[in-house]
C-alpha angles and dihedrals in degrees: 000000000000124000091251091053092047091050091048092052093045093051089058090058103032128031137132091251091054090046094051090048090058099252113165115189121230119248089260091051091048089053091050091050092052090050091050090049090053092051092047091050091051091050091054092051093049097043112117101174124099137191136081095306092053091047092051091049091049090052092049092049094047092049093048092049090053091050091047091054092045098050092044093048116124090235089079090063096049115124112252091249093058092043090055090055089053091047094050090049089054093054101033092112094046117105107251095242090055097049095088090054094046093048092047092049097046126011097030090053095058101075144332094260094052091046092052092048091050093046090049095057106090096193091064092061104040093092107078118188134178088208094071119109113259091235087082082091096214127111117223093255090048091053091048089052090055089054088062109196098336121128112266129235113203127202119185112184100159153098116283095265093052092045091051090051092049094048093043093053094043097042093091086062096046090119087070100047106119100166137014131194111189129183112177148104120301093239093053092058093044089059094059115103123238112264135179109261102178098168101033104132105163131035128178115183127185112190130193119198152329086214097019141084099088095311095300089135120060119237092242088064088080088069096061130073113272117222107169094149098057093098091070097046090118099059106120093167097051109129105158125044126176119183126187116189105195129202113242114227132248088005113056119237119245112208098166092110098049123124121209124215123261107235118171101186102040116141101184129029128179126181121185118183122186107191102117094142097044113089108220093353098121125104115283118259097228099062090044091051090049091054092047092048090056091062099034093118097050107031113114102165125037123180121178119179107172127169104188134125088215087070098037094053099031116140124249096255115112112231092193143009121279112266121234108221102194097183101036111130104159125042125180122180120181138180110347097349096096095062093043102041113022091085092059099051127090113176115167093169095050114142103171131032124187128185115186143177097010098129099134102123090207090063126043123183091207095098090051090047089052091052090048092051090049094055121107128270088044120231117226108194120186095203129045123185119186111183117182094338117164112237125236127197107325091236090059091054090046090054088052093052090049087065095053092086096162101033112144103167129039126181121182124183105186126219117260116291132027101259103078112042136162091210092058126161094265090052093048091049091055090050091053119098108241133164098243101058139009115261127243117264100018091182095053110131101159130043127176122181125185117189142146118280118257099050108167119269094241091062091046090053091051090050093050092046091053092049093047091052090057101045091108133029109266146167110246119185088340091306118117111234121195123222119267097240098177126037123165134174114195135181109258092225097054103018086213114140114254098164130039118177 
């Protein structure tokens, strides 16, 4: 049989059109296809002619052999359950909101059967994003229908018009929203109506404005109260809330009129404010305190990262009473938040405290930390993380460490340079076990220090002496001291361990 005849017969059994239509050859047809492929391969090996006609024939034969092997592959006969396992393995590294796009662009294009299997798997379609390419070919309601009754995860990364369209089309299914991730202008979110969100558990909201987003919001909008979170007032199941207030460039954002939501059962709250170049443009303390007070009995994790001169240079007058957070276990304060917020926080159950990005040598949070640790009821954290925190007088830091009676883990990432350090020689001497007085932090079992290379030898010697004195459990000045089981010194630039004693 000639090559043309073999190709003609093979194309009747194996073609891309047949494959996309879901055709699966019988065992006899598979055997015939393999036999045709063998004959075509032999003809290629024995061919001695050259030229454009021979090249064209070689391309046709090679393509047909590939199609023969593909359509006869055992994967076509896999049960749907096994095929789904293969499909999930193929997309396991794909971000959930992109899976619908990846499936639509790849697996669903191969054949009808694969497309039907993919469309019939609700979990693949329960993440609905406005950032997907429109060639997905599904409207938002159609995708929600494919998700069956599963909870919905909503991502809105879009201009106000697109966000309004997404929310409008998904609002009939608001009872199924379990998480939202919104990136948009403040005004766009303010315009959304209040809806019942009974199962919404997690919300992350990134807001531009109120004067930003390509001039969509008039300048006089900064004079009115901002209520972008009103739409989720009715969210009784909300447990995790992350808010990013972004600076609009080139016009600075003014957040001094913003109102925060009142959420009584929140477990985790993060607030990030980027307004470093806007004098007085940060969110006001009073509304933030009101929001925190509403969840004082339930809040477990609090993270405040505020860049605002209104916090950094706030006066010493309290504008409200300190709040007793009875369940708070993890507290992170970054940038200017320590000076503005430490005085309002009482956390007797605190287990972990983190201070971060406070490297301005003209402003140290150590005095505010000392006041916080002196409050009643006393906090007793087990872990302390100081990342780029400007030092104060060493004695002030020593007085802070004296109050960490139960501290087990300490991580210090020093500010740039080797002149101003938290872990100074006086501090290291007080951490060293000596006969005359008990050391600081007798329960310390893990210490990590990140600093610039080139620290002077005298400081290195003090550090090594301290570590050597804590190699074994001991009794020092009648105080039991545990062994320092983990000690690491890392380069500040890489934070990769280069010394382990």
